[in-house]
LUMVEXLUM-166444 format. One record per atom (N, C-alpha, C): residue number from 1; residue in one letter; atom name; x, z, y. Coordinates in nm, 4 decimals. Each point is the difference from the previous one (the first is absolute). Example, Ala and Ser with C-alpha at 12.3 -4.5 7.8 and 13.67 -1.06 7.14 Angstrom:
2
R  num  residuo  atomo         u         w         v
R    1        A      N    1.3190    0.7800   -0.5690
R    1        A     CA   -0.0890    0.0000    0.1190
R    1        A      C    0.0900    0.0000    0.1200
R    2        S      N   -0.0350   -0.0720    0.1050
R    2        S     CA    0.0820    0.0060    0.1190
R    2        S      C   -0.0770    0.0730    0.1090
***
This chain:
74
R  num  residuo  atomo         u         w         v
R    1        M      N   -0.3441    1.5415    0.4260
R    1        M     CA   -0.1013    0.0072   -0.1213
R    1        M      C   -0.0222   -0.1052   -0.1086
R    2        Q      N    0.0539   -0.1078   -0.0389
R    2        Q     CA   -0.1255   -0.1090   -0.0268
R    2        Q      C   -0.1291    0.0720   -0.0328
R    3        T      N   -0.0597   -0.1189    0.0532
R    3        T     CA   -0.1640    0.0486   -0.0550
R    3        T      C   -0.0557   -0.1596   -0.1641
R    4        I      N   -0.0293   -0.0172   -0.0873
R    4        I     CA   -0.0565   -0.0677   -0.0724
R    4        I      C   -0.1251    0.0549   -0.0353
R    5        Q      N   -0.1257   -0.1282    0.0097
R    5        Q     CA   -0.0824    0.0001   -0.1135
R    5        Q      C   -0.0130   -0.0435   -0.0529
R    6        F      N   -0.0449    0.1007   -0.0847
R    6        F     CA   -0.0478   -0.1123   -0.1853
R    6        F      C   -0.1399    0.0430   -0.0356
R    7        E      N   -0.0431   -0.1205   -0.0890
R    7        E     CA   -0.1377   -0.0399    0.0536
R    7        E      C   -0.0044    0.0865   -0.1857
R    8        L      N   -0.0963    0.0260    0.0052
R    8        L     CA    0.0035    0.0797   -0.1712
R    8        L      C   -0.1198   -0.1463   -0.0306
R    9        A      N    0.0526   -0.0588   -0.1611
R    9        A     CA   -0.0845   -0.0999   -0.0715
R    9        A      C   -0.0674    0.1958   -0.0837
R   10        K      N   -0.0352    0.0253   -0.0175
R   10        K     CA   -0.0292    0.1242   -0.1053
R   10        K      C   -0.0946    0.0938    0.0692
R   11        E      N   -0.0507    0.1330   -0.0323
R   11        E     CA   -0.0442    0.1356    0.0487
R   11        E      C    0.0838    0.0614    0.0033
R   12        H      N    0.2003   -0.0177   -0.0607
R   12        H     CA    0.0515    0.0839   -0.0460
R   12        H      C    0.1457   -0.0615   -0.0157
R   13        I      N    0.1071    0.0620    0.0653
R   13        I     CA    0.1100   -0.0578   -0.0750
R   13        I      C    0.0918    0.1124   -0.0296
R   14        A      N    0.0535    0.0604   -0.0068
R   14        A     CA    0.1554    0.0338   -0.0686
R   14        A      C    0.0599    0.0806    0.0944
R   15        L      N    0.0173    0.0708    0.0631
R   15        L     CA    0.1539    0.0586    0.0642
R   15        L      C    0.1006   -0.1318   -0.0347
R   16        C      N    0.0245   -0.0097   -0.1262
R   16        C     CA    0.1788   -0.0299   -0.0110
R   16        C      C   -0.0142   -0.2059    0.0033
R   17        D      N   -0.1351   -0.0023   -0.0186
R   17        D     CA   -0.0365   -0.1299   -0.0094
R   17        D      C   -0.0237   -0.0679    0.1376
R   18        L      N   -0.0462    0.0626    0.0992
R   18        L     CA    0.0078   -0.0304    0.1717
R   18        L      C    0.1952   -0.0032   -0.0010
R   19        L      N   -0.0300    0.1032   -0.0275
R   19        L     CA    0.2132   -0.0385    0.0772
R   19        L      C    0.0514   -0.1164   -0.0320
R   20        K      N   -0.0442    0.0011   -0.1155
R   20        K     CA    0.1068   -0.1226   -0.0799
R   20        K      C   -0.1135   -0.1349    0.0824
R   21        L      N   -0.0938    0.0060   -0.0381
R   21        L     CA   -0.1139   -0.1294    0.0856
R   21        L      C    0.0983    0.0065    0.1655
R   22        A      N   -0.0579    0.1014    0.0585
R   22        A     CA    0.0803   -0.0424    0.1961
R   22        A      C    0.1693   -0.0157   -0.0196
R   23        G      N    0.0087    0.0102   -0.0916
R   23        G     CA    0.1001   -0.0671    0.0210
R   23        G      C    0.1018    0.1511    0.0448
R   24        V      N    0.0191    0.0799    0.0154
R   24        V     CA    0.0152    0.1776   -0.0104
R   24        V      C    0.1268   -0.0168   -0.0748
R   25        A      N   -0.0435   -0.0219   -0.1560
R   25        A     CA    0.0553    0.0961   -0.1372
R   25        A      C    0.0384   -0.2031   -0.0412
R   26        D      N    0.1628    0.0330   -0.0921
R   26        D     CA    0.0157   -0.1623   -0.0503
R   26        D      C   -0.1217    0.0051   -0.1307
R   27        S      N   -0.0210    0.0520   -0.0548
R   27        S     CA   -0.0180    0.0607   -0.0859
R   27        S      C   -0.1633    0.1447    0.0483
R   28        G      N   -0.0618   -0.0510   -0.2009
R   28        G     CA   -0.0728    0.1339    0.0197
R   28        G      C    0.1136    0.1487   -0.0826
R   29        G      N    0.0545   -0.0353    0.0063
R   29        G     CA    0.1121    0.0977   -0.1324
R   29        G      C    0.0859    0.0893    0.2160
R   30        R      N    0.0343   -0.0933    0.0466
R   30        R     CA    0.0241    0.0098    0.1405
R   30        R      C   -0.0915    0.1086    0.0548
R   31        G      N   -0.0877   -0.0722   -0.0120
R   31        G     CA   -0.1298    0.1038    0.0451
R   31        G      C   -0.0486    0.1471   -0.0110
R   32        K      N    0.0290   -0.0387   -0.1859
R   32        K     CA   -0.0459    0.1384    0.0071
R   32        K      C    0.1448    0.1229    0.0458
R   33        M      N    0.0863   -0.0162   -0.0519
R   33        M     CA    0.1148    0.0346    0.0943
R   33        M      C    0.0019    0.0236    0.1742
R   34        M      N   -0.0430   -0.0599    0.0584
R   34        M     CA   -0.0273    0.0605    0.0929
R   34        M      C   -0.0959    0.0821    0.0077
R   35        V      N   -0.1159   -0.0073   -0.0599
R   35        V     CA   -0.1260    0.1539    0.0467
R   35        V      C    0.1067    0.0841   -0.0777
R   36        A      N    0.0735   -0.0096   -0.1074
R   36        A     CA   -0.0216    0.1569   -0.1081
R   36        A      C    0.1225    0.0175    0.1358
R   37        E      N    0.0985   -0.0204    0.0965
R   37        E     CA    0.1139   -0.0067    0.1096
R   37        E      C   -0.1205    0.1070    0.1009
R   38        G      N   -0.0957   -0.0318   -0.0365
R   38        G     CA   -0.0693    0.0393    0.1638
R   38        G      C   -0.0303   -0.0508    0.0873
R   39        L      N    0.0641   -0.1695    0.0162
R   39        L     CA    0.0658   -0.0917    0.1056
R   39        L      C   -0.1633   -0.0621    0.0437
R   40        V      N   -0.1130   -0.0121   -0.0492
R   40        V     CA   -0.1429   -0.0044   -0.0012
R   40        V      C   -0.0968    0.0536    0.0797
R   41        K      N   -0.0814   -0.0297    0.0984
R   41        K     CA   -0.1589    0.0970    0.0564
R   41        K      C   -0.0670   -0.0198   -0.0123
R   42        V      N   -0.0748    0.0108   -0.0040
R   42        V     CA   -0.1988   -0.0762   -0.0487
R   42        V      C   -0.0612    0.0555    0.1134
R   43        D      N   -0.0783   -0.0421    0.1137
R   43        D     CA   -0.0842    0.0553    0.0838
R   43        D      C    0.1264    0.1318    0.0678
R   44        G      N    0.1369   -0.0387    0.0190
R   44        G     CA    0.0842    0.0930    0.0835
R   44        G      C    0.0254    0.1265   -0.0594
R   45        K      N   -0.0830   -0.0170   -0.2013
R   45        K     CA    0.0633    0.1430   -0.0310
R   45        K      C    0.1525   -0.0752   -0.1508
R   46        T      N    0.0261    0.0849    0.0062
R   46        T     CA    0.1586   -0.0943   -0.1392
R   46        T      C   -0.1448    0.0384   -0.0959
R   47        E      N    0.0586   -0.0955   -0.1201
R   47        E     CA   -0.0600   -0.0773   -0.1530
R   47        E      C    0.1320    0.0658   -0.0556
R   48        S      N   -0.0936    0.0765   -0.1174
R   48        S     CA    0.0760    0.0087   -0.1726
R   48        S      C   -0.0503   -0.1246   -0.0675
R   49        R      N   -0.1462   -0.0034    0.0046
R   49        R     CA   -0.0292   -0.0699   -0.0591
R   49        R      C    0.0532   -0.1650   -0.0294
R   50        K      N    0.0250   -0.0152   -0.0737
R   50        K     CA    0.0595   -0.1795    0.0244
R   50        K      C   -0.0717   -0.0638   -0.0571
R   51        T      N   -0.1025    0.0385   -0.0811
R   51        T     CA   -0.1065   -0.1133    0.0236
R   51        T      C   -0.1491    0.0561    0.0330
R   52        A      N    0.0093   -0.0035    0.1365
R   52        A     CA   -0.1219    0.0454    0.0180
R   52        A      C   -0.0714   -0.0844    0.1163
R   53        K      N   -0.1207   -0.0080   -0.0327
R   53        K     CA   -0.0894   -0.1148    0.0065
R   53        K      C    0.0263    0.0052    0.1624
R   54        I      N    0.0204   -0.1090    0.0622
R   54        I     CA    0.0020   -0.0158    0.1090
R   54        I      C   -0.1852   -0.0989    0.0695
R   55        R      N   -0.0470    0.1160    0.0604
R   55        R     CA   -0.0900   -0.1737    0.0476
R   55        R      C   -0.0312   -0.0732    0.1918
R   56        A      N   -0.0795   -0.0479   -0.0270
R   56        A     CA   -0.0289   -0.0522    0.1342
R   56        A      C    0.0244    0.1547    0.1207
R   57        G      N    0.0294   -0.0664    0.1276
R   57        G     CA   -0.0171    0.1071    0.0528
R   57        G      C    0.0924    0.1074   -0.0032
R   58        Q      N    0.1282   -0.0027   -0.0932
R   58        Q     CA    0.0933    0.1824    0.0568
R   58        Q      C    0.1465   -0.0867    0.0170
R   59        S      N    0.0092    0.0172    0.0185
R   59        S     CA    0.2214   -0.0510    0.0405
R   59        S      C    0.1142    0.0354   -0.0669
R   60        V      N    0.0767   -0.0353   -0.0316
R   60        V     CA    0.1408    0.0422   -0.0475
R   60        V      C    0.0777   -0.0505    0.0570
R   61        E      N    0.1454    0.1433    0.0243
R   61        E     CA    0.1165   -0.0637    0.0605
R   61        E      C    0.0892    0.0609   -0.1387
R   62        C      N    0.1806   -0.0508    0.0302
R   62        C     CA    0.0687   -0.0551   -0.0387
R   62        C      C    0.1166   -0.0324    0.0338
R   63        M      N    0.0767    0.0370    0.0394
R   63        M     CA    0.1623   -0.0697    0.0526
R   63        M      C   -0.0600   -0.1069    0.1211
R   64        G      N   -0.0906    0.0624    0.0829
R   64        G     CA    0.0306   -0.0794    0.1165
R   64        G      C   -0.1451   -0.0351   -0.0359
R   65        V      N   -0.0196   -0.0415   -0.0464
R   65        V     CA   -0.0984   -0.1208   -0.0497
R   65        V      C   -0.2060    0.0933    0.0074
R   66        K      N   -0.0828   -0.0410    0.1261
R   66        K     CA   -0.1779    0.0592   -0.0852
R   66        K      C   -0.0431   -0.1538   -0.0420
R   67        I      N   -0.1088    0.0141   -0.1179
R   67        I     CA   -0.0243    0.0020   -0.0188
R   67        I      C   -0.1632   -0.0234   -0.0204
R   68        E      N   -0.1403   -0.0724    0.0555
R   68        E     CA   -0.1000   -0.0131    0.0426
R   68        E      C   -0.0218   -0.0763   -0.0942
R   69        I      N   -0.1104    0.1380   -0.0696
R   69        I     CA   -0.0835   -0.1169   -0.0683
R   69        I      C   -0.1166   -0.0535    0.0605
R   70        M      N   -0.0575   -0.0859   -0.0588
R   70        M     CA   -0.1077   -0.0059    0.0504
R   70        M      C   -0.0501   -0.1140   -0.1336
R   71        A      N   -0.1766    0.0361    0.0279
R   71        A     CA   -0.1161   -0.1202   -0.1127
R   71        A      C    0.0244   -0.0786    0.0064
R   72        R      N   -0.0189   -0.0921   -0.1314
R   72        R     CA   -0.0092   -0.1504    0.0445
R   72        R      C   -0.0805   -0.0290    0.0176
R   73        E      N   -0.0477   -0.0842    0.0723
R   73        E     CA   -0.1657   -0.0600    0.1415
R   73        E      C   -0.0016   -0.1464   -0.1047
R   74        S      N   -0.1172    0.0453   -0.0901
R   74        S     CA   -0.1184   -0.1106   -0.0757
R   74        S      C    0.0113   -0.1576    0.0520
***
């Protein structure tokens, strides 16, 4: 499984936007479809909320990619 470290610029990011910005989905719409299809896990559990707030310290898995969310260092 490929691992990507994603640096969070704000307090949180919507799940569908994260999938797009991390390059797992080619658009926000595709990210929403992936969530609706049950292809996305947050912290090991299938997530059904397309705009779930993802925060630093969480991890997201989809399509063989693990995204580790990190806080931006000041």
